[in-house]
Steps between C-alpha positions, in 0.01 A plus 500: 500500500617848426514786754199653323300184564592515868386863516178412321415229753571729795285775347225252431498384861506855636233630263254211506301664778468824305340338198163422658266769365149362550242689710548242774875568515462705817394180679709251302878490485768243425729409790790262557637565148759241400717401208646147510375475861709803607349834615780724365725307264814679389536263209347178373621222275168393351403588143133461607479634856213397724306795637265471795296723727209494740194720478395699805133594491270549795182448299330169569540250216736719296713300256751581230360427155777635277844656499723694265879505511671803351873505435713807427858617540412792729231613742429804282416271208259302719334815634448636148321180391769416243599165652 
C-alpha cells in the first residue's frame, strides 16, 4: 500500500461519522469506528481493509438499513462532496 492509501484509510475512519446526513442524524451516529479491527491504525497491509462500526441511536427499534463509504485524499475533498 502506498502512503496515500494509508492516509485515505485514516481519513475514511475519521470522517465516517460526518457523512450521516439524514434527518435522524441528530439521534443516530456511528461509534467504535475501526479499520482491520483497530480504532486508529497508522498503516494497514490489506488491499481490501475491513471497516466496522456500531450505531448509537436512542430510538426504540432503530436499525441501520444502508451505508455509504466515501474515500478522498483530504478532508477538504470529503467536505466539498468530491470524494
